[in-house]
C-alpha positions as CSV (number, residue, x, y, z in Angstrom):
1,X,197.7,125.5,21.9
2,X,195.3,128.4,21.6
3,X,194.4,130.1,24.9
4,X,191.5,132.3,25.6
5,X,190.8,134.6,28.4
6,X,187.7,133.5,30.5
7,X,186.2,136.9,29.9
8,X,186.1,136.3,26.2
9,X,183.5,133.5,26.7
10,X,180.7,136.1,27.2
11,X,177.8,134.7,25.1
12,X,175.3,132.1,26.4
13,X,174.4,129.2,24.1
14,X,172.3,126.0,24.5
15,X,173.3,122.6,22.9
16,X,170.5,120.4,21.5
17,X,170.8,116.7,20.6
18,X,168.5,114.2,18.8
19,X,166.5,111.9,21.0
20,X,164.0,109.0,20.2
21,X,160.8,109.2,22.1
22,X,158.0,106.6,22.0
23,X,155.0,107.8,20.1
24,X,152.5,105.7,22.0
25,X,151.8,103.5,18.9
26,X,154.7,101.2,19.1
27,X,157.1,103.5,17.2
28,X,159.4,106.4,17.8
29,X,159.6,110.0,16.9
30,X,162.9,112.1,16.8
31,X,162.8,115.1,19.0
32,X,165.5,117.6,20.0
33,X,166.4,117.8,23.7
34,X,168.6,120.3,25.5
35,X,172.0,118.9,26.4
36,X,173.5,122.0,28.1
37,X,171.8,125.2,29.0
38,X,173.5,128.6,29.3
39,X,177.0,127.4,28.3
40,X,179.4,130.3,28.1
41,X,180.9,130.7,24.7
42,X,183.0,133.0,22.5
43,X,181.3,133.5,19.2
44,X,183.1,134.7,16.1
45,X,181.4,135.2,12.6
46,X,183.6,133.6,9.9
47,X,181.7,134.0,6.6
48,X,178.5,134.3,4.9
49,X,176.8,134.4,1.5
50,X,173.5,134.5,-0.2
51,X,172.5,132.4,-3.2
52,X,169.3,132.3,-5.3
53,X,168.2,128.7,-5.9
54,X,164.9,127.5,-7.0
55,X,163.6,131.0,-6.9
56,X,164.4,131.2,-3.3
57,X,167.0,133.3,-1.5
58,X,169.1,131.2,0.8
59,X,171.5,133.0,3.3
60,X,174.2,130.9,5.0
61,X,176.6,132.0,7.7
62,X,179.5,130.2,9.3
63,X,180.5,130.9,12.9
64,X,183.2,129.7,15.3
65,X,182.1,128.8,18.8
66,X,184.5,128.3,21.6
67,X,183.5,126.8,25.0
68,X,185.3,125.2,27.9
69,X,186.4,121.7,26.9
70,X,183.6,119.2,27.0
71,X,183.4,115.6,25.8
72,X,179.7,115.6,25.1
73,X,179.5,117.8,22.1
74,X,179.6,116.4,18.6
75,X,178.7,117.1,14.9
76,X,175.2,115.6,15.3
77,X,174.1,118.4,17.6
78,X,172.8,122.0,17.2
79,X,173.5,125.2,18.9
80,X,170.9,127.8,20.0
81,X,172.3,131.3,20.2
82,X,170.3,134.5,20.4
83,X,167.2,132.6,19.3
84,X,168.9,131.2,16.1
85,X,169.7,127.6,15.4
86,X,173.2,126.5,14.1
87,X,174.2,123.1,12.9
88,X,177.6,121.9,14.1
89,X,179.6,121.1,11.0
90,X,183.0,120.1,12.5
91,X,184.9,120.3,15.7
92,X,188.5,121.6,15.7
93,X,191.3,119.7,17.5
94,X,189.8,117.3,20.0
95,X,192.5,116.0,22.2
96,X,193.9,115.3,25.6
97,X,194.6,118.2,28.0
98,X,192.5,120.7,26.1
99,X,191.1,123.7,28.0
100,X,188.8,124.8,25.2
101,X,186.7,123.2,22.5
102,X,186.4,125.0,19.1
103,X,183.8,124.2,16.6
104,X,182.3,125.6,13.3
105,X,178.6,125.8,13.0
106,X,176.3,127.0,10.1
107,X,173.2,129.0,10.3
108,X,170.7,129.2,7.4
109,X,169.4,126.9,4.7
110,X,171.8,124.2,3.5
111,X,172.0,124.2,-0.3
């Protein structure tokens, strides 16, 4: 079990989730709603690269986020950190009696 010191969770993030909202014409539109505001997290850059595809430069970066354990975070959600949006790609080691939740998220264009 990995332990973190509470002081290591020194960055504030927001979590967004998809929500269906009535469009007034009998249909629905997908919007992003805030699940949790100002959640304290530890943020670690993992890797990044740039690729030229279709005459466009795409920069992608992977980050690991660590928060106090929560059941309401999953891979369909996004993280907002320092004004940038990150797609949650996978969650590491969900389980019983966990103190922390670790997940990998990606920023940038998906190739």
